[in-house]
C-alpha positions in Angstrom: 98.6 48.6 -14.0 99.9 45.2 -15.2 99.4 43.5 -11.7 96.0 44.8 -11.7 95.2 43.1 -15.3 96.7 40.1 -14.1 94.5 39.8 -10.8 91.3 40.9 -13.0 92.4 37.9 -15.3 93.0 35.4 -12.4 89.7 36.5 -10.8 87.7 35.9 -14.4 89.6 32.7 -14.5 88.7 31.4 -11.2 85.2 32.5 -11.6 85.1 30.6 -14.8 86.4 27.5 -13.3 83.8 27.8 -10.3 80.9 28.3 -12.9 81.7 25.3 -14.9 82.6 23.0 -11.9 79.0 23.7 -10.4 77.6 23.1 -14.3 79.7 19.9 -14.3 78.4 19.0 -10.8 74.6 19.5 -11.6 75.2 17.5 -14.7 76.7 14.6 -13.2 74.6 14.5 -10.0 71.4 15.5 -11.9 69.0 16.2 -9.1 66.0 16.6 -11.4 67.1 13.3 -13.2 66.8 15.2 -16.5 69.5 13.3 -17.9 69.3 9.7 -16.5 67.2 8.2 -14.2 69.0 7.7 -10.5 69.1 5.0 -7.6 69.9 7.5 -5.1 67.7 10.4 -6.0 65.7 12.7 -3.9 62.6 14.4 -4.6 60.9 18.1 -4.1 57.5 19.6 -3.5 58.5 22.3 -6.0 56.1 20.5 -8.5 56.4 22.8 -11.3 60.0 22.3 -11.5 60.0 18.5 -10.2 57.4 17.4 -12.8 59.7 18.2 -15.5 62.2 15.5 -14.2 59.6 12.9 -13.1 58.2 13.1 -16.8 61.7 12.1 -18.3 62.6 9.8 -15.4 59.8 7.7 -14.1 57.7 5.0 -16.0 54.1 5.5 -16.3 51.0 5.0 -18.4 48.7 7.4 -16.6 49.3 10.9 -15.8 47.1 12.5 -13.0 46.3 16.3 -13.1 45.1 18.7 -10.9 45.3 21.9 -8.4 45.7 21.7 -4.5 42.4 19.6 -4.4 44.4 16.8 -6.2 47.8 17.6 -4.6 47.7 15.0 -1.6 46.9 11.9 -3.5 49.4 9.2 -3.2 50.4 7.3 -6.7 50.4 4.0 -4.8 46.9 4.8 -4.2 46.0 5.6 -7.6 47.9 2.6 -8.9 46.1 0.0 -6.6 42.7 1.6 -7.1 42.4 2.2 -11.0 45.0 -0.8 -11.8 47.4 1.6 -13.8 51.3 3.2 -13.3 50.2 6.7 -12.5 52.6 9.7 -12.3 50.8 12.6 -10.3 51.7 15.9 -11.9 49.0 18.0 -9.7 50.4 21.5 -9.1 49.0 23.8 -6.4 47.1 26.9 -7.9 47.9 25.8 -11.5 45.8 27.3 -14.4 44.8 25.2 -17.2 47.4 26.7 -19.5 50.0 25.0 -17.0 48.3 21.6 -16.7 47.7 21.4 -20.4 51.2 22.0 -21.3 52.4 19.3 -18.5 50.0 17.0 -19.5 51.2 17.4 -23.3 54.7 16.6 -22.1 53.6 13.5 -20.1 51.5 12.1 -23.3 54.5 12.7 -25.7 56.4 10.3 -23.3 53.9 7.6 -23.2 50.6 8.5 -21.2 47.8 6.6 -22.5 45.3 7.7 -19.5 44.7 11.1 -18.1 43.0 11.7 -15.0 42.1 15.2 -14.7 40.5 16.9 -11.4 39.2 19.9 -13.4 38.4 22.9 -11.2 36.6 26.0 -12.7 38.8 28.3 -11.1 41.8 27.0 -13.1 40.5 28.6 -16.2 40.8 32.2 -15.1 42.8 34.5 -17.4 46.5 34.0 -17.0 49.8 34.5 -18.8 50.1 32.6 -22.0 52.2 29.4 -21.4 55.4 30.9 -23.3 55.7 33.8 -21.1 54.7 32.2 -17.7 56.8 33.1 -15.1 56.1 30.0 -12.9 56.7 27.5 -15.0 59.7 26.8 -17.5 58.7 25.8 -20.8 62.2 25.2 -21.6 63.2 22.9 -18.9 60.3 20.7 -19.9 61.2 20.7 -23.5 65.0 20.3 -23.0 65.9 23.2 -25.2 69.8 24.7 -24.8 68.0 27.7 -23.0 66.4 25.2 -20.5 69.4 23.0 -19.9 71.7 26.1 -19.4 69.2 27.3 -16.6 69.3 24.2 -15.1 73.1 23.1 -14.9 74.4 26.9 -14.6 71.8 27.3 -11.5 73.5 28.3 -8.2 70.1 26.2 -6.4 70.7 23.4 -8.3 74.5 23.2 -7.6 74.0 23.5 -4.0 71.0 20.6 -4.5 73.8 18.5 -6.2 76.2 19.2 -3.6 74.1 17.9 -0.7 72.9 14.7 -3.1 76.5 14.1 -3.3 77.4 14.2 0.2 74.1 12.0 1.0 75.8 9.4 -1.3 78.7 8.7 1.1 77.6 5.8 3.1 78.5 7.1 6.5 76.2 10.2 5.8 73.4 8.9 4.1 70.9 8.3 7.1 72.0 11.3 9.2 71.5 13.6 6.3 68.4 12.0 4.9 66.6 12.4 8.4 68.2 15.7 8.4 67.3 17.0 4.8 63.5 18.3 5.9 64.9 20.7 8.2 67.6 21.9 6.2 67.3 24.9 3.3 67.4 22.3 0.3 64.4 21.2 -1.7 64.9 17.9 -2.9 64.5 16.2 0.6 61.9 13.5 -0.2 63.2 10.0 -0.6 60.2 8.5 -2.3 58.1 9.5 -5.2 54.9 8.4 -3.5 55.8 11.1 -0.7 55.9 14.2 -3.2 53.1 16.6 -1.5 51.4 13.6 0.4 50.3 14.0 3.8 52.5 11.9 6.4 51.0 8.5 6.9 50.5 9.3 10.8 49.0 12.7 10.0 46.2 13.8 12.4 43.3 14.2 10.0 40.7 15.2 12.4 42.8 17.9 13.6 42.9 19.5 10.1 39.8 18.5 8.4 36.5 19.3 10.6 33.5 21.3 10.5 34.9 24.2 12.8 37.6 25.0 10.5 35.2 24.7 7.3 32.8 27.1 9.1 35.5 29.7 10.0 36.6 29.6 6.2 33.1 30.2 5.1 32.8 33.2 7.8 35.8 34.6 6.4 35.3 34.4 2.8 31.8 35.8 3.1 32.4 38.8 5.6 31.9 42.0 3.4 35.1 43.3 3.6 36.5 40.3 1.7 33.5 38.7 -0.2 34.3 40.8 -3.8 37.4 38.5 -3.7 34.9 35.5 -4.5 34.6 36.6 -8.1 38.4 37.8 -8.4 39.3 36.5 -12.1 36.0 35.0 -13.1 34.9 36.2 -16.5 32.7 33.7 -18.4 34.1 34.5 -22.1 37.4 34.3 -20.8 37.4 31.2 -19.1 35.4 29.4 -22.0 38.1 30.3 -24.2 40.8 28.7 -22.1 38.7 25.7 -21.7 38.3 25.4 -25.2 42.1 25.9 -25.9 43.3 24.1 -23.1 41.2 21.2 -22.5 39.5 20.6 -25.6 42.4 21.3 -27.4 44.5 18.9 -25.7 41.8 16.0 -25.8 41.2 16.6 -29.4 45.0 16.4 -30.3 45.3 13.0 -28.7 42.2 11.0 -29.7 44.1 7.4 -28.5 44.5 8.6 -24.9 41.7 8.1 -22.6 40.7 11.2 -20.3 38.9 10.7 -17.0 37.9 14.2 -16.3 36.2 14.7 -12.7 34.6 17.9 -11.1 36.2 17.7 -7.4 33.7 17.3 -4.4 33.9 20.9 -3.1 32.0 21.3 0.0 28.3 22.6 -0.3 29.8 25.9 1.3 31.6 26.9 -1.6 28.6 27.3 -3.9 26.5 28.8 -1.1 29.3 31.1 -0.2 28.7 32.4 -3.7 25.1 32.1 -3.4 24.7 34.5 -0.7 28.2 37.0 -1.3 28.6 36.9 -5.1 25.4 35.5 -7.0 26.9 36.7 -10.2 30.0 34.5 -9.7 27.6 31.6 -9.0 26.0 32.1 -12.5 29.4 32.2 -14.1 30.4 28.6 -12.2 27.3 27.1 -13.4 27.0 28.4 -16.7 30.8 27.5 -17.3 30.3 23.9 -16.1 27.5 23.3 -18.0 29.1 24.1 -21.3 32.0 21.9 -20.0 29.7 19.2 -19.4 27.8 19.4 -22.5 31.1 19.6 -24.6 33.0 17.0 -23.0 30.4 14.5 -22.9 30.6 14.7 -26.7 34.1 13.8 -27.1 34.7 9.9 -27.4 37.9 9.6 -25.3 36.4 11.4 -22.5 34.6 10.1 -19.4 33.5 13.0 -17.2 32.4 12.3 -13.6 30.6 14.9 -11.3 31.2 14.5 -7.6 29.7 18.1 -6.7 26.3 16.9 -5.7 27.2 13.7 -3.4 25.0 15.0 -0.4 26.8 12.4 2.0 30.1 13.7 1.4 29.9 17.4 0.3 27.3 18.4 3.3 29.5 16.7 6.1 31.7 19.5 6.7 34.1 17.4 8.5 35.3 16.4 5.5 37.0 19.6 4.8 39.9 22.0 6.0 38.0 25.0 4.4 35.1 25.5 1.7 37.0 23.5 -0.7 39.8 21.2 0.3 38.8 17.7 1.3 40.3 15.2 3.5 42.4 12.2 2.2 39.3 10.0 3.4 37.8 11.6 0.3 40.5 11.2 -1.8 40.1 7.5 -1.3 36.3 7.7 -2.2 37.1 9.9 -5.4 39.7 6.8 -6.6 36.6 4.4 -5.6 34.2 6.6 -7.7 36.5 6.8 -10.6 36.9 3.0 -10.7 33.7 2.3 -10.4 32.2 5.0 -12.9 29.5 5.4 -10.2 29.1 9.0 -11.0 30.1 9.3 -14.4 28.0 11.7 -16.3 25.4 10.4 -18.9 26.0 11.9 -22.1 22.3 11.8 -22.7 21.6 14.2 -19.6 25.0 16.1 -19.2 23.2 18.5 -17.1 21.4 16.2 -14.5 24.2 16.5 -11.6 24.4 20.1 -12.0 20.8 20.6 -11.7 20.9 18.4 -8.4 23.6 20.7 -7.3 21.5 23.7 -8.0 19.0 22.6 -6.0 21.0 21.4 -3.3 22.5 25.2 -3.1 19.3 26.8 -3.2 17.7 24.8 -0.2 21.0 25.0 1.7 21.1 26.7 5.1 24.5 27.1 6.5 25.0 26.5 10.1 26.8 29.3 12.2 30.2 28.7 13.4 
C-alpha cells in the first residue's frame, strides 16, 4: 500500500513538473506575443486567437475589420493606399458582437481610425460576447483566467516548442519551409501574410463567371433556397446594429470610422429576389436604416460599393455570389482613399435605390 501511495505521489509530482514546465515554455516563448514582441515571431490564420496577440504586439493607428469579404487584404496594401499604419483584424464568419469587441480592444491600444467592411449578415442574432464559445474575451482582456488558459494550453506548448526549435540557426530555414505542412498553426513568417492569398495566386482560376453562376444555381435551388434567409430577422439585426456598431462609434467620438458596404455581386441580391424575396426586403430595409443612422454620426464616413455596375455585374470578379477577387480589393482601397462612393448625408438612400433598380431589372444568365 505504501509503495502504491509513493508511486502515486511521484506520478503527481512528475505531472505537475511537466505542466509547469510547459507553462513556463509558453510564457518564455510567447507565440501569441501577449507579453512581449518577438523578433522571431510566426503568425497564425486562426484570427480569433491571433488578433489578441496582434493588438498587443503591433504598432498601428488604424484597425481594419470585416468578415471573409475583407480577409484577403494585405496590411501593406492598406497602408500604401490610405496612408496609414494598419492592423488587419478581419475574421471569417464573424458577427457584429465579435467585431465590436475586438475593435474596442484595438481602440484602447491606440487605433484612431477604423475601416469597417459592414456585411448585413454580420448582424444576425448570436451568442452574447461574454458567452461566445468561439472568441475568448478573457484572452483579449488579459485576465487571470485568460492568461491561465493560454500558458497552460497544450496546443500553445506545442507551438512554443516548435518556435524554440525554429530559433536554432541550423533549423531556421528548413523548419520555416516545412511549417505550412506541419500540424502547427503558427506557420506564417510575416503579419502581412495572415490570411492573404499568395502573390503568385492564380486569380482567374478561382474567380470567374463559371464559378459565380454555379454558386448562384446552387443557392437558388428549391432544395436549398430556404437557407438564404437563415438567421435574418429585421428587429434583431437592427438591435445588434444599434448595440454593436452605433454603441462602439458613439463611445469613441475621437475615432474616425470609414464604414463601407462591400461590393457583392449582383447575383447575391438577385438570388434573394428570385428565391427569398422576404430576405431581400429585410436586407434593404436594414441597410436603409444603417445608412440613415450612420450618416448622422459626425465621426463616420459611409461608403456604398454595391451599385458599382461595372464591378458587381462582372461575374469574373467573384468566386461565388459575394466573395470578390484581390483585383476588387485594390479597387475598394482606391475608392476609400478617394471618397468617390461616399454616401451623401443629405441623400443617404441614393445608392441603395440605384441598387434596388439594378436588382429589379437584372436577368441572370444561365451557367
